[in-house]
C-alpha positions as CSV (number, residue, x, y, z in Angstrom):
1,M,57.8,135.3,-103.1
2,V,57.5,131.7,-102.5
3,I,61.0,129.4,-104.2
4,S,60.5,125.8,-104.4
5,K,63.8,123.6,-104.9
6,S,63.1,120.0,-105.9
7,T,65.0,117.4,-105.3
8,S,65.5,113.6,-106.3
9,I,66.5,111.1,-104.5
10,A,68.8,108.0,-106.0
11,K,67.0,105.1,-104.4
12,T,70.1,103.0,-103.2
13,P,70.3,99.6,-104.8
14,P,70.1,96.0,-102.0
15,V,73.8,94.7,-101.0
16,A,72.0,91.0,-102.0
17,V,69.6,90.1,-104.3
18,W,67.8,86.6,-104.9
19,S,67.5,85.6,-108.1
20,P,65.8,82.0,-109.0
21,I,67.2,80.7,-111.6
22,D,64.6,77.2,-111.8
23,A,62.9,75.1,-110.0
24,T,66.2,73.6,-108.3
25,N,68.8,76.4,-108.6
26,A,68.8,79.8,-107.1
27,K,71.3,82.7,-106.3
28,I,71.7,85.6,-104.1
29,L,74.0,88.0,-105.7
30,L,75.5,89.8,-103.0
31,N,77.5,94.0,-104.2
32,G,78.8,96.4,-102.6
33,K,79.1,97.7,-99.1
34,V,77.9,94.6,-97.2
35,D,78.0,95.0,-93.3
36,V,75.6,95.8,-90.6
37,Y,74.3,98.9,-91.3
38,T,73.6,97.6,-94.8
39,L,71.8,94.4,-94.0
40,G,68.9,96.2,-92.4
41,G,66.2,94.9,-94.2
42,V,67.7,92.4,-96.8
43,W,68.8,89.6,-94.3
44,T,64.8,89.1,-93.4
45,E,64.0,89.3,-97.1
46,I,66.3,87.0,-98.4
47,Q,65.1,84.5,-95.6
48,E,61.3,84.5,-96.5
49,A,62.7,83.8,-99.9
50,Q,64.9,80.7,-99.5
51,N,62.8,79.8,-97.0
52,A,59.2,80.0,-99.7
53,W,61.8,78.4,-102.5
54,L,63.3,75.3,-100.1
55,A,59.2,75.2,-99.0
56,Q,58.3,73.7,-102.3
57,G,59.2,71.0,-104.2
58,N,62.5,67.9,-103.5
59,A,64.6,70.6,-101.0
60,S,67.0,67.6,-100.8
61,S,68.0,68.7,-104.8
62,K,68.2,72.4,-105.0
63,T,71.1,73.8,-105.3
64,L,72.0,78.0,-104.0
65,T,74.9,79.7,-105.4
66,F,76.3,82.7,-103.1
67,D,77.2,85.4,-106.3
68,A,80.3,87.3,-103.5
69,S,82.5,88.8,-106.9
70,Q,80.9,92.3,-106.7
71,V,81.1,92.9,-102.9
72,S,83.3,95.9,-102.0
73,S,83.8,95.5,-98.2
74,L,82.6,92.7,-95.7
75,D,82.7,92.9,-92.5
76,G,81.3,90.2,-89.5
77,A,77.8,90.5,-90.1
78,G,78.2,90.1,-93.7
79,M,79.3,86.2,-92.9
80,A,77.0,86.2,-90.8
81,F,74.6,86.5,-93.0
82,L,76.2,84.5,-95.0
83,I,76.8,81.8,-92.8
84,D,72.5,81.6,-91.8
85,I,72.0,81.3,-95.1
86,Q,74.9,78.1,-96.0
87,E,73.2,76.7,-92.6
88,S,69.5,76.6,-93.4
89,Q,70.1,75.7,-96.7
90,Q,71.9,72.8,-95.6
91,K,69.6,71.6,-93.3
92,V,67.4,70.4,-95.2
93,G,70.2,68.6,-97.5
94,G,70.5,71.1,-100.3
95,T,73.6,72.0,-101.7
96,F,75.2,75.4,-101.2
97,T,78.1,77.5,-103.3
98,L,79.9,80.2,-102.4
99,V,82.0,81.2,-105.9
100,G,83.5,85.2,-105.9
101,L,84.6,85.5,-102.4
102,D,87.6,88.5,-102.2
103,A,90.6,85.9,-100.6
104,R,90.9,89.1,-97.8
105,Y,88.0,87.4,-96.5
106,Q,88.9,83.4,-96.5
107,P,91.1,84.0,-92.9
108,L,87.1,85.0,-91.8
109,L,85.6,82.4,-93.4
110,K,88.1,79.7,-92.0
111,E,87.3,80.2,-88.5
112,F,83.6,79.6,-88.8
113,D,84.3,75.7,-90.6
114,P,83.0,73.8,-90.5
115,I,79.8,75.3,-89.6
116,T,78.6,73.0,-87.8
117,N,80.3,73.9,-85.0
118,L,77.8,76.6,-84.1
119,F,74.9,75.3,-84.8
120,P,75.0,71.5,-83.1
121,T,72.2,69.2,-82.9
122,P,70.9,69.7,-79.4
123,A,70.8,66.1,-77.2
124,V,68.1,64.0,-75.8
125,K,68.9,63.3,-72.2
126,P,67.7,59.4,-72.3
127,K,64.9,58.8,-70.4
128,R,65.7,57.1,-66.6
129,S,64.7,53.9,-66.2
130,F,62.6,53.0,-62.6
131,I,65.5,51.7,-61.4
132,V,68.3,53.6,-62.2
133,S,65.9,57.0,-60.9
134,T,65.2,54.7,-57.8
135,G,69.1,53.8,-57.2
136,M,70.2,57.2,-57.9
137,A,67.9,58.7,-55.0
138,T,69.2,56.4,-52.6
139,Q,72.6,56.9,-53.6
140,N,72.0,61.0,-52.4
141,L,69.4,60.5,-49.7
142,L,72.6,57.9,-48.1
143,D,74.9,60.6,-49.1
144,D,72.8,63.2,-47.5
145,T,72.6,60.9,-44.4
146,K,76.2,60.6,-43.9
147,G,76.7,64.4,-44.6
148,L,74.1,64.9,-42.1
149,I,76.1,62.2,-39.5
150,S,79.6,64.2,-40.3
151,F,78.2,67.7,-39.4
152,A,76.1,66.0,-36.0
153,G,79.4,65.1,-34.8
154,H,81.6,67.9,-35.7
155,L,78.9,70.2,-34.3
156,S,78.8,67.9,-31.1
157,A,82.3,68.7,-30.8
158,D,82.4,72.4,-30.9
159,L,79.5,72.5,-28.2
160,V,81.6,71.3,-26.6
161,W,84.6,73.3,-27.4
162,S,82.4,76.6,-27.0
163,L,81.2,75.4,-23.6
164,L,84.8,75.1,-22.4
165,H,86.3,78.0,-24.2
166,P,83.6,80.5,-23.6
167,R,85.4,83.9,-24.4
168,Q,86.3,82.4,-27.9
169,V,82.7,82.1,-28.9
170,R,81.9,85.2,-31.3
171,W,79.2,86.0,-29.2
172,G,78.6,89.0,-32.1
173,D,76.9,86.8,-34.2
174,F,75.5,84.5,-31.9
175,V,73.5,88.3,-30.3
176,N,72.5,89.4,-33.6
177,A,71.2,85.3,-34.6
178,A,69.1,85.0,-31.4
179,V,67.5,89.1,-32.2
180,Q,66.7,88.2,-35.5
181,A,65.6,83.9,-34.4
182,G,63.7,85.2,-31.6
183,I,62.6,88.7,-31.3
184,A,62.0,89.1,-34.7
185,A,59.5,86.4,-34.7
186,L,57.3,87.3,-31.7
187,P,54.7,89.0,-34.1
188,I,54.2,86.1,-36.2
189,V,54.9,83.6,-33.1
190,G,52.2,85.7,-31.4
191,L,49.4,85.7,-34.2
192,V,50.2,81.9,-35.3
193,S,49.3,80.9,-31.6
194,F,46.6,82.8,-30.9
195,L,44.7,82.1,-33.6
196,I,45.7,77.7,-33.0
197,G,44.4,78.6,-29.6
198,V,41.1,79.9,-31.1
199,I,40.6,77.2,-33.1
200,L,42.1,74.3,-31.3
201,S,39.1,75.6,-28.5
202,F,36.6,75.9,-31.2
203,Q,36.4,72.6,-32.7
204,A,36.9,71.2,-29.6
205,A,33.9,73.0,-28.3
206,I,31.9,71.8,-30.7
207,G,31.8,68.1,-30.3
208,M,32.1,68.0,-26.5
209,Q,29.4,70.4,-26.3
210,Q,26.9,67.2,-27.7
211,F,27.8,65.0,-24.8
212,G,27.7,68.5,-22.3
213,A,31.3,67.8,-21.5
214,T,32.4,71.5,-22.8
215,S,33.8,72.7,-19.4
216,F,36.6,69.9,-20.2
217,V,37.5,72.1,-23.6
218,G,39.5,74.1,-21.4
219,P,42.4,71.5,-19.8
220,I,42.5,69.5,-22.5
221,A,43.2,72.2,-25.1
222,A,46.3,73.8,-22.8
223,L,47.1,70.1,-22.2
224,G,47.9,70.2,-25.9
225,I,49.3,73.0,-26.7
226,V,51.4,73.0,-24.2
227,R,53.1,69.4,-24.5
228,E,52.3,69.8,-28.4
229,M,50.9,72.3,-30.3
230,G,53.2,75.5,-28.7
231,P,56.9,73.9,-29.7
232,L,55.9,72.4,-33.2
233,I,53.9,75.5,-34.2
234,T,57.0,77.6,-33.3
235,A,59.7,75.5,-34.2
236,I,57.7,75.0,-37.8
237,L,58.1,79.1,-37.5
238,L,61.1,79.6,-37.0
239,A,62.1,76.5,-39.8
240,G,59.9,79.3,-42.1
241,R,61.9,82.1,-41.1
242,S,65.5,81.8,-39.2
243,S,66.5,78.9,-40.7
244,A,65.8,79.4,-44.5
245,A,67.5,82.9,-42.9
246,F,70.4,81.1,-41.7
247,A,70.8,78.9,-45.3
248,A,70.6,82.1,-47.7
249,E,73.5,84.2,-45.1
250,I,75.7,81.0,-45.3
251,G,75.4,80.3,-48.8
252,T,76.4,83.8,-49.9
253,M,79.2,83.0,-48.1
254,T,79.7,79.6,-50.0
255,V,79.1,81.4,-53.4
256,N,81.4,83.9,-52.8
257,S,84.6,81.5,-51.0
258,E,84.3,83.1,-48.0
259,V,83.7,80.1,-45.9
260,D,87.1,78.8,-47.8
261,A,88.9,81.7,-46.9
262,L,88.1,80.4,-43.0
263,V,89.3,77.2,-44.1
264,T,92.2,78.3,-46.4
265,G,92.9,81.6,-42.7
266,G,92.7,78.3,-40.5
267,L,89.7,79.4,-39.5
268,S,86.2,76.2,-38.7
269,P,83.2,77.3,-40.3
270,I,81.5,75.5,-37.9
271,R,82.6,77.7,-35.0
272,F,82.7,80.3,-36.9
273,L,79.4,80.9,-38.0
274,V,77.3,77.6,-36.7
275,V,78.4,77.1,-33.5
276,P,76.3,80.9,-32.6
277,R,73.5,80.5,-34.3
278,V,72.6,77.1,-33.3
279,L,73.6,78.5,-29.7
280,A,71.0,81.2,-30.3
281,G,68.8,79.1,-31.5
282,I,68.5,76.7,-28.0
283,L,68.3,80.6,-26.3
284,V,65.0,81.6,-27.7
285,M,63.1,78.7,-29.5
286,P,62.3,77.8,-25.7
287,I,61.3,81.5,-24.8
288,L,59.3,82.0,-27.6
289,T,57.2,78.5,-27.1
290,L,56.7,79.6,-24.1
291,Y,55.1,83.0,-25.1
292,A,53.4,81.0,-28.1
293,D,52.1,78.4,-25.0
294,I,50.7,82.1,-22.9
295,V,49.0,83.3,-26.3
296,S,47.7,80.4,-26.3
297,I,46.0,79.8,-23.5
298,L,44.5,83.2,-23.6
299,A,43.2,82.6,-26.5
300,S,41.7,79.7,-25.6
301,M,40.0,81.2,-22.2
302,L,38.3,84.1,-24.8
303,T,36.7,81.4,-26.9
304,M,35.5,79.5,-23.7
305,L,33.8,83.0,-22.7
306,A,31.9,82.7,-25.1
307,Y,30.5,79.0,-24.0
308,G,29.8,80.3,-20.8
309,I,33.7,79.5,-19.3
310,P,34.4,81.7,-16.8
311,F,37.9,82.3,-16.4
312,I,38.1,80.8,-13.1
313,N,36.8,77.3,-14.4
314,F,39.1,77.8,-17.3
315,Y,42.0,78.3,-15.0
316,N,41.2,75.7,-12.3
317,G,40.5,73.2,-14.6
318,M,44.1,73.9,-16.2
319,I,46.0,74.3,-13.6
320,A,44.3,71.0,-12.3
321,A,45.7,68.8,-15.8
322,V,49.0,70.8,-16.9
323,G,52.0,70.1,-14.9
324,I,55.6,71.1,-14.0
325,E,55.9,67.6,-15.9
326,D,54.5,68.7,-18.6
327,I,55.3,72.2,-20.0
328,A,59.2,70.5,-18.8
329,S,58.8,68.2,-21.5
330,G,57.3,70.4,-24.1
331,L,60.5,72.9,-23.7
332,I,62.8,70.2,-23.5
333,K,61.5,69.6,-26.8
334,A,61.8,73.3,-28.2
335,T,64.8,73.2,-27.0
336,L,65.6,70.1,-29.1
337,F,64.0,72.1,-32.0
338,G,66.0,74.3,-32.0
339,V,68.9,72.6,-31.8
340,V,67.4,71.2,-35.2
341,V,66.4,74.1,-37.2
342,S,69.2,76.6,-36.9
343,A,72.1,73.0,-37.4
344,V,69.7,72.5,-40.4
345,G,69.8,76.0,-42.0
346,C,73.8,76.2,-41.8
347,L,74.2,72.9,-43.5
348,R,72.1,73.8,-46.0
349,G,73.9,76.9,-45.8
350,M,77.4,75.3,-46.2
351,Q,75.7,73.1,-49.0
352,T,75.2,76.5,-51.3
353,G,76.6,74.8,-55.0
354,T,76.6,77.6,-57.8
355,G,75.4,79.6,-59.3
356,A,72.4,82.3,-59.4
357,A,70.1,80.2,-57.9
358,A,71.7,78.5,-55.7
359,V,70.7,80.4,-52.4
360,G,67.8,80.3,-52.9
361,I,67.5,76.0,-53.7
362,S,69.5,75.5,-51.0
363,A,67.1,78.0,-48.4
364,T,64.6,75.8,-49.8
365,N,66.1,72.4,-48.5
366,A,66.8,74.4,-45.3
367,V,63.8,74.9,-45.0
368,V,61.8,71.2,-46.1
369,S,65.3,69.3,-44.5
370,S,64.1,70.7,-41.6
371,I,60.0,70.8,-40.9
372,V,60.9,66.6,-41.8
373,M,63.8,67.2,-39.3
374,I,61.1,68.7,-36.6
375,V,58.4,65.6,-37.0
376,L,61.1,63.4,-36.6
377,V,62.3,64.9,-33.1
378,D,58.2,65.4,-32.6
379,G,57.6,61.3,-33.5
380,I,60.7,60.2,-31.1
381,F,60.4,62.4,-28.5
382,A,55.9,61.0,-28.5
383,V,56.9,57.1,-28.0
384,I,60.4,58.2,-25.0
385,S,57.6,60.2,-23.6
386,Y,55.0,57.0,-23.5
387,R,57.5,54.8,-22.8
388,T,58.9,56.3,-19.9
389,G,55.6,58.6,-18.5
390,F,57.3,61.8,-19.0
């Protein structure tokens, strides 16, 4: 036995109906319960009909009447619908009229009056002239230089304090920073140093082979590695690793107001945060540079072996060309680089602003500033070495 049942579902009329009156007048009739549930697809349909109507002829001469006399219930979504339609009408210069709205909804409507405050006109930033841009860039450079000099003075005083009061230095942070900047950097420093040694020797051998002076490549490469390439490459690698890490770590503390808490507690942020990291940079930078020198020279030896230069010949030439003063010059330069890399990273971290992107900006500024300072210190050291013969 099969039982069939027929049901009829009455279609609920839409809560908003678009009714064009003539070419310059139209009406939207609201009825029943107007809320977030009943406005589902009606809102888009009314918007499309309004846009199509406004696109025909002169929009500024058109009047839209919003009839709310048959509304039984109106919530925030209905009010937003009303305001959206009104804003679209007034944006093109047309006229909007609201009739029949119950008095109990008037206070809610007045909260959004005038509606222009809800749709502010985007402000167009005036273009800066070349003179203004140059002046602002110069002022930023002067402010940054002033902050760098002030920070260098505070750091120098606190480094002297650490020598006079070694027991008050946070040696735990010193060890952690030394491990992070030193031991953790051994693989990348070794890899890059090996490649630098191979490339430097290979490129030099190509040119020297034309003059039959391939045997001189080893001493020249070893001298360049010890005096310049070893400290410079190590410093750049530490700028990308440790300086950015210091800036991000201290920058996060700055954003979280932990640095302000240290100041409130009567503690010096430079002594508490910067001094251990700078001391770690001073310690690990010469060690990493010496490690990079050894790896690069070994790579150069292996490269020259391919050109028929035995290890013993390479070694004898290197001993004759490289003196203890060359090694000392590279290590002194590396120590200065260690101070620069660690100090600039800490400075940028303490200069971190507010916002989600502030820490990333500080890390980027730390790397860029560190590399610029490395090149600057290297140039000054080169002039001093030329003048003194060291």
